[in-house]
N, C-alpha and C positions, 0 to 999 in steps of 0.2 A: 210567245216570240211569236211577231205574223212576218213569213216570207212571202212578196207578190208573186202568181203563178208565176214560171214562163209561159212565153208564145211557143208556134212549132217554130221546131228548129231548135232552140232556146234552151242552154243547160246555167241559171242558177248557180254561182260556184262562191259567191262570197257571204259571208257569216257575221253577226257581231253576237261575238262568244260572253263576251264580261264585259263591266266597264265599273269605275269606281268614283266616287265626288270627292271633292275638296270643298266645302268641310262635309264631311259623314253624315252629319245629323242636320239638314236642311232649317234654314225657319222663314216664313217673309222677309224681305229686305235684305236677303244673302246672300254675295258673291259669291254663285260657284264656279267651279273648272270639274268637267268630267271629261276622264280618257277610256276611249269609247276602243275595247279590241276586234281588232274586222281579222276574218281568219276565211281562205283560201281553201275548200276544201273538197279542190277538184280530184277525181280520182286517177284522173288521166295525163295529173302533167300541166296540163291548161295555165300561164299566167294570167292577172289581171292586169291588165296597164291604164294609163294613164284615168287613174280614181279619180272622182270629185265625190266628196263626201258632203252634206250638210246636214244642219240637225235643226228640224225643222222646229216650231216655238209658235205657240198662241201667243200673241202682243199682249192683251189683256193680261196675261200674265207675268210675264218674263220678258225684261229689256232684256234687245241682244246686245252682245258684247264684240266677239269673235264666234263664228257657229261653223264655218265654214274653214276643210282642207284638202289640201290633192297632195295627192301620193303617182309616186311616178308608175308603182308597178309592184305587185304582188304575186309571188311566186305559187307553183302550187304546194300545198301542204305548212305553206308561211303565213306571215300572221303581224301584223302591224299597228303600234295606236295612233290613234286620231285624240288631239285637245281641242278641246273646246267652250269656251267662256258665257257666261250670261250672268242676268242678275236678276229673283224672284223680287218681282214688285212687292213692297210694301201694299198689305190686304186679301196678297194671292190667299186663299182660303187655303186648308191644311184639306192633306189627303194625295193619293196616289195617281201622278199623272205619267199617262202614256207618251211618250216623245218620240214620234218618228226619224228613225235614223236613213237618209236617202241616200243612194251610192251608184255612180255615174260611170262606167268604166267600160272595156272593152275587150273581150275575151273571143281572141281570135280574132277574126274581121268585122264582128257581130256590136255592138253597140248596145248594153242594157244599161237597164234600170232596175237598181231593186231595193223595195225598201223592207228597213226593220222596224222593230219599237225598243224602248228600251222603258225602265217606270223610275220613275226620279217620283221618293217620295216629300214630299214637303208637310214637315212634322208643325205641327202647333205651337207658340213662343208656352211654354208650361211653367216655365222657373221664375219669380218673384226675382226681384233686387234691395236688398240690406244696404241702405247707402247712411252716411252721417251720425253714427254713434254717437255721442255724447254721453258724457258724464259730468254727475253735478263739480266731480271732485278727482283727479287724475291719482291723489296722495292722501285718502281718505284717513280717518283714525281711526284707531279701535272707541266704538262704541258710537262711531259715526253713523248716517243713516247716504246711502249712494243709492242717488237716482240715477238711473240707464237712460236715454230715449234713440230711438232710433228708427230714421224715415226708412219707412216700406211699398216700398217701388211696383208697379206696373208697367213694366215695355212693352207688353206684348199688345195682338191687338185682338183680342179675346178678352172678355174680363175673369178674375182669377176668382174660382163660386170658394167662401165657406175657409175663408184663410183664419191663420193659425198663428200666434208666434212667441217660441219656446226661448226660456233665459234657462243654459244649459251648463254646467259645470265640466272644465279640460281639467285644469292642475288639478283637484278635487276631484274624486269617483262621485260624489253626491254636494248638495248644494252646501249641504251641515260643516262648520258651525252660522254659516250667513244664514240669517232667515230673512227669506220673502214672503211675502201676502201670498200672491201668484205666479206660479214659478211659466204660465202660460195665460195667453189674451187670444179669447176669439173676436177676430176683427167682420168679419163677416166678407162681403164680397167686395171687390177693388176693380173697379171701371179701367179699362184700356187709359194707358196715358195718365191712370192715377193715383195718390199715395196713400199714406195713412201713418200713421205714429202709433208707434209700441213704445209704451210705459212701465219700467219695473222698478220699486222699491227698494232696493235690498241695505236689510239691517248688518250690521257689524258688531257681530257678538266681542264681550271677552273670551272669548273660549277660542277665537280667528286668532292663528298667529302670524307675529309682524314678519312679509311678507310679498312676492309681485303674485297675482293670481290671474288665471285666462278662463273669459268665460265664452261662450258663442250663441250668439241668436242664430233659432233659426226659424225660416219662415216655410209654411206649407199652407196647398189647397187641393180642392178637389183637383185630381189626375195630374196633380206637380210635381215637380222634382223640389226634394227637397233644396233648400238655399240656406247658406251656411256665412258666414259672418265674423270675427273672432274682435274681442277687446282685451285688455290688460288694465292694469290698474295695483297699483304699493299700498300695501295698508300698514301704517304707523303707529308707531306706540308713543308714548308722552312720557318722559318725566315727571316726578309728583316729588318733591322733596320738601318733606313735614318735620320740623321741629321734633325730635323724639325723647330731648333732655338738656336743661338747662341748669348748669349751677355755680357757683362759685363758694369760694373757701381762704380762709381770714388769712396771713400766715402771720406769724406768732401772739396770736390771739389769749387776753388775756381768761377769756371763758369761753364762750358761745362763738367756735368759730365759722357762724354765718353770718355774728354782729360786725359789720361794719362801721368802724369809727371814723373820725376825723385821723387823719396820719395813717390810716392801715393803709395794708400792701395785703393784694387779695388777688387771685385766679382766677378770670371768668372765663368758665367751656362749656360750646354751642353744640352739640350733636345734631346733624342730621340722615333720616334714612330714608333710600329714594325707593318707594311703592310703589312707581310705575312698569313701565313696560321696558323703555330708553334709556337712554345713559346721560347722566348729567355729565356736561361739557365743560372746565373751565371755571369750577367752581371756589366765589371766594365770599368771606363772610365779614361784616364789616359791623362794627359798633362802636355807637353817641354815644355817652354819657356827658355831655356838654361839659363844661372848663371847672364844676369842682372834680368832675377822675377821669384820671390822667392814665396814660401810657400807651400800649401797643394800640392800634383800632381796626385791621383789618390782616386776614391769614387766608391763604390760598390753601386749598382739599384739593385740587386738579378735578379727577374728572371719578364722576358717584355711579359705577353702574346696579342694574335692577335687584335688590334683594340684598344691597349695599347700604352699608354707612362710611360719614365720614364726623370728622371730632375736628373742632379750632379751639386753642386756648388761648386766653389775653391774659398777658400781668398788668394789671392795673393798679393804682393808689388813690386816694383822697387827698385831699388838698388840706393841712393843716387846719386851716381857716376857711372849711367847706361848709356853707352854711346847714346847722344840722335838720336831716328833712326826706322828704322823696325827693329822689334827682331822676326827669324824665330818664327817659336811655331807648337809644333805637336799636335793634340788633336787625342789616340789610343782608338777603342774599341772594346773590347777580348767579347765572349761569349762560349758557349755550345748549337750545333746546334742541330736538332730533334735525328744526329745519335749517340749523345755523344762525336761530335767528336768536341774540343774547334777552333772556328772561331776569325779572329781581321780584321777588320782594318782601317783606320788611316785618316786622315782629315788636313791636310797645312791649318793652322792658321794664320798669323803673327798677327804683336798687334804694331803698333807705338805709342814709348818714347816719348813724349816731351822735352828738356829743360825748367827746372826752371824756373820761372821769377827772374831777377835778382831784389834781395830785396829792398826797398824804400829811399831814407833815412830821411824820417818821420818815420821808423818802427830802424831804427838804434838811433835814438832822445828818439826817444822811449824807447827803451833798453836802453838807457844812462838814460834817465832819474829812471829807472824802477830800476838801479844798487843803484845810489844815494838812492832815497826813500830804498830800502834795510839794505846798507850801514847803512843809518839815523839809522833807526831803533834796527839796531842790539847796535850800541854805545849807544842808550837811555837806551835800556835793558840794556845792563854790565854797562851803567855808572847805574842804579836802582837798581841793584844789588851788585854792590861794595857799593853804600851807605847805603844799607839796613842789609851787615854786617857792617859793619863802626859803625852806632847806636846801632846795639845788644850788640857792642867788650864795646861799651861804656858803658853802660847802667848795664855791666855785674861787672865793676869796684865798 
């Protein structure tokens, strides 16, 4: 700190003791407020009166806003704070600037001028700006590839040297089980006012859990502070339904219960397994075998969780006059996926209808005998009824 020497008979009693600045770290282009503490060091009780304080600035480097202030008096051993404001011009070189603080005041009847200095550090702009982080998909699926792009801007007045951009995990301690070709990219130099793009390709393996993940992009350069910007995305799985079993069973079959004949009643069952990572919602199964086979055609299974299954059973029958041979059939599965979108898939499943065997003569003979027996029973019943009626009529006379 420099103090101007006093002239003969004069004793300088003021002192710039401390000063603070807002912001504490100053860059070119900043608006700065400096608070200067002025102490009265008089050892004989002399007050300083009518004090005029001004900060002397080089207008090539600084823009003056309010750099003067008046103080009525500072008593001996007292202290007052003066606040000044100015702007550091764009292009001002970094370094330590010694700024003169001029103080005009009266000590008794003597008018004195005293000049102290304060040090002001202008810091070089040494932080890059990470902006516009873009993701190819904010809800990627397992086994997808996610592209992350970020703009790296140099808003400083000096070039950023040896710029390196890194992709870092936040949710996990390591990038695993994600796979990335390179988790750091060397860009080189970025000139003032310019920007560069950093691009990372993140492979989402089947070992990644379905949840939300947070990553960070860090930007470093020679003599730079690390700049960071975080982003997040949600990894989704997919429900994957597959047919695990399709079968049918003929009721009251004369022989093989897998042989469908004209006029057969049979049950048709379809089982689905969910081998995916997400729940399949509102699952339904429909069957269509044309007009030759009729019965229930749709079954609702509800939700099927991962590694779980669901089954539908249909009660069907073939027409007595159905044409023998292969009948085309379609099984349709509908469900709601992880994004709330309805999905469907089909499976062709034809059934073969066999002709009913011709009726045996023994069957016809049996039916004839059965008819004769029934008619005989009816005859005897009617005869018995009329006989009873005749007896009651005779008794009533």
